[in-house]
Phi, psi and omega in degrees: 000176178298142177089354179280142180294151178266106181293150183263337181221164176295326179298318178294318178301313181297320178297316180294316178301313181297317181297317180293316180297314180297320178296319180296320181299331182276355182280141180289333182233110186246346185241122186299326181288350175259357182287122181302324180293320178292319178301315180296318179304314180290317182296319188262339186231304185280337177076309180205148176298143180064014176283175183300313183293315180295322178296315181297319186271332189251339185268154180223169177253146179273134175237117180293134179230153178283168177284149175276119184302321183293329179285327182288339183268003182280000000 
């Protein structure tokens, strides 16, 4: 996604992947559908996953964009 660093080698990519995965494993809450705040949001406001209100407020459309030349040269 936007804002992620552009790794220069596979070794750097692998190190970053491992660090993110290891950090995630240590979190007490890892699954959004088990998050009490998300459950409350759906119960009290959105009503159901993939419903009209949740689709309108949470979904987006993809727009293909070109690469930024200055980021590719780093």
